[in-house]
C-alpha positions as CSV (number, residue, x, y, z in Angstrom):
1,M,0.1,-0.5,0.0
2,T,2.6,2.5,0.4
3,D,4.4,2.1,-2.6
4,E,1.2,2.6,-4.6
5,R,0.7,5.7,-2.9
6,K,4.1,7.3,-3.5
7,N,3.5,5.9,-7.2
8,A,0.1,8.0,-7.4
9,E,1.7,11.0,-5.5
10,T,4.1,10.9,-7.9
11,D,2.2,10.6,-10.8
12,A,0.2,13.7,-8.9
13,Q,3.0,15.3,-8.9
14,H,4.0,14.5,-12.8
15,A,0.1,15.4,-14.0
16,P,0.9,19.2,-14.2
17,S,3.8,19.4,-15.8
18,E,3.1,17.1,-18.1
19,K,-0.2,19.4,-19.1
20,K,1.8,22.5,-19.2
21,H,3.9,20.3,-21.7
22,E,1.3,19.5,-24.1
23,Q,-0.2,23.1,-23.5
24,A,4.0,24.5,-24.6
25,S,3.7,22.0,-27.4
26,E,0.5,23.1,-29.1
27,Y,1.7,27.1,-29.4
28,E,5.3,26.0,-30.4
29,V,5.5,27.4,-33.8
30,E,8.2,26.0,-36.7
31,A,11.1,29.0,-37.8
32,G,9.5,31.5,-40.2
33,E,5.4,30.3,-40.2
34,V,3.3,32.3,-39.6
35,V,0.2,32.0,-36.8
36,E,-2.8,34.5,-36.6
37,E,-5.5,33.8,-34.9
38,E,-9.4,33.6,-36.2
39,L,-12.8,33.2,-33.9
40,V,-14.3,30.3,-35.2
41,E,-18.4,30.0,-33.3
42,G,-17.1,33.1,-31.2
43,A,-13.6,31.1,-29.7
44,P,-10.5,31.4,-30.9
45,V,-8.9,29.0,-32.8
46,R,-5.0,29.5,-34.0
47,R,-4.0,28.5,-37.2
48,K,-0.6,28.2,-39.7
49,G,0.0,29.2,-42.6
50,I,-0.8,31.7,-45.9
51,Y,-3.8,31.9,-47.9
52,L,-1.8,31.5,-51.3
53,L,-4.0,33.0,-53.7
54,P,-4.7,37.3,-53.0
55,N,-1.3,37.0,-51.7
56,A,-0.3,36.0,-55.1
57,L,-1.7,38.3,-55.9
58,T,-0.1,40.7,-54.0
59,T,3.5,39.8,-54.7
60,A,2.7,40.4,-58.6
61,S,1.2,44.4,-57.8
62,L,4.6,44.4,-55.6
63,F,7.2,43.5,-58.9
64,S,4.9,45.8,-60.5
65,G,6.0,48.0,-59.0
66,F,9.5,47.2,-58.9
67,Y,9.9,46.5,-62.2
68,A,8.2,50.3,-62.3
69,I,11.3,51.5,-60.3
70,V,14.2,49.3,-63.0
71,S,12.2,50.3,-65.9
72,A,12.6,54.0,-65.0
73,A,16.3,53.7,-63.9
74,N,16.8,52.5,-67.4
75,G,15.1,54.7,-68.7
76,M,11.8,53.5,-70.5
77,F,9.5,55.6,-68.6
78,D,6.4,54.4,-71.1
79,N,7.2,50.0,-69.6
80,A,7.2,52.6,-65.9
81,A,3.9,54.1,-66.5
82,I,2.6,50.9,-68.2
83,A,3.1,48.1,-64.4
84,I,2.3,50.8,-61.9
85,F,-1.4,50.5,-64.0
86,V,-0.8,47.0,-63.5
87,S,-0.6,47.4,-59.7
88,M,-3.3,49.2,-60.1
89,I,-5.8,46.2,-61.5
90,L,-3.8,43.7,-59.2
91,D,-4.5,45.1,-55.9
92,G,-8.1,46.0,-56.9
93,L,-8.0,42.6,-57.9
94,D,-6.8,40.8,-53.7
95,G,-8.6,42.2,-52.4
96,R,-11.9,40.7,-54.3
97,V,-10.7,37.6,-54.7
98,A,-9.4,37.7,-51.1
99,R,-13.5,38.6,-49.8
100,M,-14.8,36.2,-52.3
101,T,-13.0,33.2,-51.6
102,N,-13.2,34.0,-47.7
103,T,-9.9,34.1,-47.4
104,Q,-9.0,37.8,-45.5
105,S,-5.6,37.4,-42.5
106,K,-4.2,39.5,-41.3
107,F,-1.0,38.4,-42.3
108,G,-2.7,39.6,-46.2
109,E,-3.8,43.4,-44.6
110,E,0.1,44.0,-43.8
111,Y,1.8,42.7,-47.2
112,D,-0.6,44.2,-49.0
113,S,-0.6,47.9,-47.7
114,L,3.4,47.3,-47.8
115,A,3.4,46.3,-51.1
116,D,0.9,48.8,-52.1
117,M,3.5,52.0,-50.1
118,V,6.1,50.7,-52.7
119,A,4.0,49.7,-56.1
120,F,1.8,53.4,-55.3
121,G,4.3,55.9,-53.2
122,V,7.7,55.0,-53.9
123,A,7.1,53.8,-57.3
124,P,5.4,56.5,-59.1
125,G,7.7,59.0,-56.7
126,L,11.0,57.6,-58.5
127,V,9.8,57.2,-61.6
128,A,8.8,61.0,-61.8
129,F,12.2,61.7,-60.4
130,F,14.3,59.7,-62.9
131,W,11.8,61.7,-65.5
132,S,11.4,65.4,-64.8
133,L,13.0,66.1,-61.8
134,N,16.7,65.1,-61.4
135,G,17.6,67.8,-62.8
136,L,16.3,70.0,-60.2
137,G,18.7,68.6,-57.2
138,K,17.6,68.9,-53.7
139,V,13.5,70.8,-54.9
140,G,13.3,67.6,-56.9
141,W,14.3,65.0,-55.1
142,A,12.1,67.0,-52.4
143,I,9.5,66.9,-54.0
144,T,9.5,64.1,-55.2
145,F,10.2,63.2,-50.6
146,I,6.7,65.0,-50.3
147,Y,5.1,62.5,-52.5
148,V,5.8,59.5,-51.1
149,A,5.7,60.5,-47.1
150,G,2.0,61.4,-48.4
151,A,1.5,58.4,-49.6
152,A,3.4,56.8,-46.1
153,L,1.1,58.8,-44.0
154,R,-2.4,57.9,-46.2
155,L,-2.2,54.3,-46.3
156,A,-1.1,54.3,-42.2
157,R,-4.0,56.3,-42.2
158,F,-6.4,54.7,-43.8
159,N,-5.7,51.3,-41.9
160,T,-6.6,53.3,-39.2
161,Q,-10.3,54.5,-39.6
162,I,-11.2,50.9,-41.8
163,G,-14.3,51.0,-40.1
164,S,-14.9,54.7,-38.6
165,V,-15.5,56.2,-41.2
166,D,-18.3,56.3,-44.5
167,K,-17.5,53.9,-47.0
168,K,-18.8,55.7,-49.4
169,F,-16.3,58.0,-48.9
170,F,-12.1,58.1,-49.0
171,V,-10.3,61.0,-47.1
172,G,-7.8,62.3,-48.5
173,L,-6.7,61.5,-52.0
174,A,-6.2,57.6,-52.4
175,S,-2.6,56.3,-53.1
176,P,-3.4,53.8,-56.7
177,A,-4.7,57.4,-57.9
178,A,-2.4,59.4,-56.6
179,A,0.5,56.6,-58.3
180,A,-2.2,57.0,-61.8
181,C,-2.4,60.2,-62.0
182,V,1.7,60.4,-61.6
183,A,2.0,57.4,-63.9
184,G,-0.7,58.5,-66.9
185,L,1.9,62.2,-66.5
186,V,4.9,59.7,-67.2
187,W,3.4,57.9,-70.0
188,C,1.8,60.8,-71.3
189,F,4.8,63.9,-71.9
190,H,7.8,60.8,-71.8
191,E,8.6,61.1,-75.9
192,F,8.6,64.8,-75.3
193,E,11.8,66.7,-75.1
194,P,12.3,68.2,-71.6
195,S,11.3,72.7,-70.8
196,S,10.4,74.4,-67.9
197,W,6.8,73.7,-68.6
198,L,7.0,69.9,-68.3
199,T,9.2,70.4,-65.5
200,L,6.6,73.0,-63.7
201,L,3.8,70.3,-64.1
202,T,5.6,67.7,-63.1
203,I,6.3,69.7,-59.7
204,V,2.5,70.4,-60.0
205,V,1.2,67.1,-60.0
206,V,3.1,65.0,-58.0
207,G,3.4,67.6,-54.5
208,G,-0.3,68.3,-55.7
209,T,-0.7,65.0,-55.5
210,G,1.3,64.5,-52.3
211,V,-0.5,66.8,-50.1
212,M,-3.9,66.0,-51.6
213,M,-2.8,62.3,-50.0
214,V,-2.6,63.6,-46.8
215,S,-6.1,66.2,-46.6
216,N,-8.8,66.1,-45.3
217,I,-10.4,66.6,-48.5
218,L,-13.4,64.0,-49.2
219,Y,-13.6,61.7,-52.7
220,R,-16.0,59.7,-53.6
221,S,-15.0,55.6,-53.2
222,F,-17.5,54.6,-55.5
223,K,-17.5,51.4,-52.7
224,D,-21.7,52.1,-52.9
225,L,-22.2,50.8,-56.1
226,D,-24.6,48.1,-56.4
227,M,-22.6,46.0,-59.6
228,R,-24.8,42.7,-59.3
229,G,-28.5,43.9,-59.1
230,R,-29.8,44.7,-62.5
231,V,-29.3,47.3,-64.9
232,P,-31.3,48.6,-68.1
233,F,-29.6,47.1,-71.0
234,A,-28.0,50.2,-72.2
235,A,-25.4,50.3,-69.7
236,I,-23.3,47.8,-71.2
237,L,-23.2,49.9,-73.6
238,L,-21.9,52.2,-72.0
239,V,-19.6,50.0,-70.8
240,V,-17.8,48.8,-74.5
241,L,-17.7,52.8,-75.5
242,I,-15.6,53.2,-72.3
243,F,-13.6,50.5,-73.6
244,V,-13.3,52.0,-76.8
245,V,-12.9,54.9,-76.1
246,I,-9.1,54.1,-73.4
247,A,-7.6,51.4,-76.5
248,L,-7.5,54.7,-78.8
249,D,-5.1,56.8,-76.4
250,P,-5.2,55.1,-73.0
251,A,-2.3,56.8,-71.7
252,T,-4.0,60.7,-72.1
253,V,-7.3,58.9,-70.9
254,L,-5.7,57.7,-67.6
255,F,-4.3,60.6,-67.4
256,T,-6.4,62.5,-67.6
257,G,-9.4,60.1,-66.1
258,F,-7.9,60.8,-63.1
259,L,-6.8,64.9,-62.8
260,L,-10.6,64.9,-63.1
261,Y,-11.2,62.3,-60.4
262,A,-7.9,64.3,-58.9
263,L,-9.3,68.2,-59.5
264,S,-13.1,66.4,-58.0
265,G,-12.5,66.5,-54.1
266,P,-11.3,70.4,-54.0
267,V,-13.3,71.1,-56.1
268,R,-17.0,69.8,-54.4
269,A,-15.4,70.6,-50.7
270,L,-15.2,74.5,-52.3
271,F,-18.8,74.1,-53.3
272,R,-19.8,72.8,-50.4
273,G,-18.3,75.5,-48.6
274,K,-20.6,78.3,-50.2
275,P,-23.6,77.4,-49.0
276,K,-22.5,77.5,-45.1
277,R,-20.3,80.5,-45.5
278,S,-23.0,82.8,-47.4
279,A,-25.0,82.1,-44.4
280,E,-23.3,82.2,-41.8
281,E,-22.4,86.1,-43.4
282,S,-26.1,86.7,-43.6
283,A,-26.8,85.9,-39.9
């Protein structure tokens, strides 16, 4: 009986340590692996690994931004501008694919934000710098840095405002739209000889979009559009017309379209502010 009691006491002492070891091994992760905690039916569940499809699209967007930088450094400015527009398409796809396939993740959100910083922050700024602004010395890289810093601040602010602002509007110019303005400018005028008016236009577009990204101006996000509902037959004809117009001169059409979108925010804010000021003056 004495031996049996000692064995029982020994087992009781080892039981807590074995339980702790089982709990510790449950949370052990392979080196370099990604582990995220998700809520499944109200209970936290730790999952290992990442989703391939949306992150592959994000990687493709990152590669296009990197390719734009390399192309600009080698003087192929049209290829650089096109690569930035390709990044825009891929960036629009990865989030939609993740939602459609229910493969959203915290890792994907962070990776997408970092890829956007390269594709829509660093890449457009360096493309414009190599194309036109590098001849201005310190002024050139200062204007470029305003744009790059504006994109970084815009993305950081956007990440902190998710779920707290009206989804119908963006606060500040979205970084893909700002990148499209810069890339469209380079694509339109890359064959022109360097001149003072072109340099001035580049300064205005690059510096202006950098400032508008961190402004409090509201821009329509078009996220409230119902793309699943039925529309009149004429709507598809309008879509065909849009594609035809873009195909005729994609550089000019895309640059003009995104430039008008960038200007729509200040114009809208100006006209929204007039009635209030007139009312205050009459009072």
